[in-house]
C-alpha positions in Angstrom: -34.4 5.4 5.5 -34.0 8.5 4.1 -31.5 10.6 6.0 -29.3 14.0 4.7 -26.0 14.6 5.8 -23.1 17.1 3.5 -19.4 17.0 4.0 -16.8 18.7 2.7 -13.4 18.0 1.2 -10.4 20.0 -0.7 -9.1 18.1 -3.7 -6.1 18.3 -5.6 -7.8 18.1 -9.1 -9.0 20.6 -11.6 -12.7 20.6 -11.9 -12.1 18.8 -15.3 -9.7 16.5 -13.4 -12.7 15.6 -11.3 -15.1 15.2 -13.7 -13.3 12.7 -16.3 -12.7 10.2 -12.3 -16.0 10.5 -12.1 -17.6 9.9 -15.6 -14.8 6.8 -16.1 -13.6 4.8 -13.5 -15.6 5.8 -10.7 -18.7 4.8 -12.6 -18.0 3.1 -15.4 -20.1 -0.5 -16.6 -18.8 -2.3 -14.1 -19.6 0.4 -11.1 -22.9 0.2 -9.5 -22.9 4.0 -9.4 -24.3 5.8 -12.3 -23.8 9.5 -12.5 -25.7 12.5 -14.3 -24.9 16.3 -14.8 -27.4 18.5 -12.5 -25.9 21.7 -14.0 -21.3 22.7 -14.8 -20.7 22.0 -11.3 -23.5 19.5 -9.7 -23.9 15.6 -10.4 -26.2 13.4 -8.5 -24.7 9.9 -7.9 -27.0 7.1 -7.7 -26.9 3.5 -6.5 -28.1 1.5 -9.6 -29.7 -0.9 -7.0 -30.0 0.6 -4.2 -31.7 3.8 -3.1 -28.9 5.1 -2.7 -28.1 9.0 -3.9 -25.4 11.6 -3.0 -25.4 15.3 -4.8 -21.8 16.0 -5.7 -21.1 20.0 -6.0 -17.6 21.5 -7.4 -16.5 24.4 -6.9 -12.7 25.8 -8.0 -10.8 27.4 -5.1 -7.7 29.7 -6.0 -4.5 27.1 -6.6 -2.3 26.1 -3.5 1.3 27.7 -4.1 4.6 25.6 -3.1 7.6 28.5 -4.1 7.1 27.7 -7.7 4.7 25.2 -7.9 0.9 25.7 -7.9 -1.1 23.1 -7.0 -5.1 23.1 -7.9 -7.7 23.1 -5.1 -11.4 21.8 -5.8 -13.5 22.5 -3.2 -16.0 19.1 -3.3 -19.0 18.9 -1.5 -21.6 15.6 -1.1 -24.6 15.8 0.2 -26.1 12.3 1.1 -29.6 13.0 0.2 -30.7 9.0 0.5 -28.9 6.2 2.2 -28.3 4.1 4.9 -24.4 3.8 7.1 -23.9 1.1 5.1 -24.6 2.2 1.6 -22.7 5.8 2.3 -19.6 3.6 3.6 -19.2 1.4 0.8 -19.3 4.9 -1.3 -16.9 6.7 0.3 -14.6 3.8 0.8 -14.6 3.5 -2.9 -14.8 7.0 -4.1 -11.6 7.8 -2.0 -9.9 4.4 -3.5 -10.9 6.2 -6.6 -10.2 9.4 -6.0 -6.5 8.9 -4.4 -3.4 10.0 -5.7 0.0 10.0 -4.7 2.3 8.0 -4.0 3.7 5.6 -1.5 
C-alpha cells in the first residue's frame, strides 16, 4: 500500500542531539529501522523487513526563552512515503519513546 502523509512537530532538541539519538538507539543493531542521510537536514528511515519509509526533515528554529533559560527548538517534519496504518503507528510509538525527554 502506498500512502503519503506529512506531520510536523516542534521538539526540544538541537539538530546534533536529534541526529545522535536517531543514529544510535533508534536505529541500532536491534532495531528494525535503518536510516541514511539524504542531505544535511534530511534523513530517510526504512524498515528492514517491510516497505515502510519515512523522510525526516529538520529545521532549527529560534530558541524558546524562559527568563534566563534558552531551550532549543527543532522543527521535525515527517513525510511517510510508504506504509500501512499498523507500520506507521509502530514507527511513531517507537520514535516518541526514544525521543521522550523530561522527568516524571
